[in-house]
N, C-alpha and C positions, 0 to 999 in steps of 0.2 A: 505492500498500498504505501503511498505517495505518504511523501509529512501533511502535502495540504489537503488531500481528502480529511483526510485525519482530523485533523484542526477544525474542516466544514464541518464536520459530523459533532464533535465534539460545542461548538457552539451551538452548531440544529439541536442537539440534544440541552442544551444552557435556556435556550430561549423555550425553545418548549418547555420546562421544568414552569417555570420562572411568567408563561404561562398559564397554566395551569394551575400553581398557587396561588396570582390572580384571580382567574373565573373563582376558586374556589370561597378566598378568602371577601369575596361578592357576594355570592351566595350565602354565605352562610356570619358574615358581621350585618350588626343591624343600625341604620343611621344614628352617627350622635343627637344631632340635631334634623328628626323628621318632619318632612311635609302634614301640616294634620287635613283629611278629608274629613270630621265629619267635626271643624269647629263654628263653629255659633257665628249669624252673621248678625253685623253691627247693626244696630236698628237706625242707623241712617239710612244703609245699602235696602234694609228690607220697605219701609214710609218710602222707596224709592222707587220701589220691583212691586209695590201693595199701588200706588200713586199710575201708573206702566197699567199691571195689567187692570184697573179700572178705568182709563181712557175708549 
């Protein structure tokens, strides 16, 4: 085997392991400051929504 092929395979293996770890980390760790989907709507926005629906 040529030394270039060995180096290329080694770099490919390292890159593959790195990408795998990043994917696993992304699927297993939660966000530190997650965005809230069920947050209450401020009163000002609710009033605007009611006015628009009433028109």
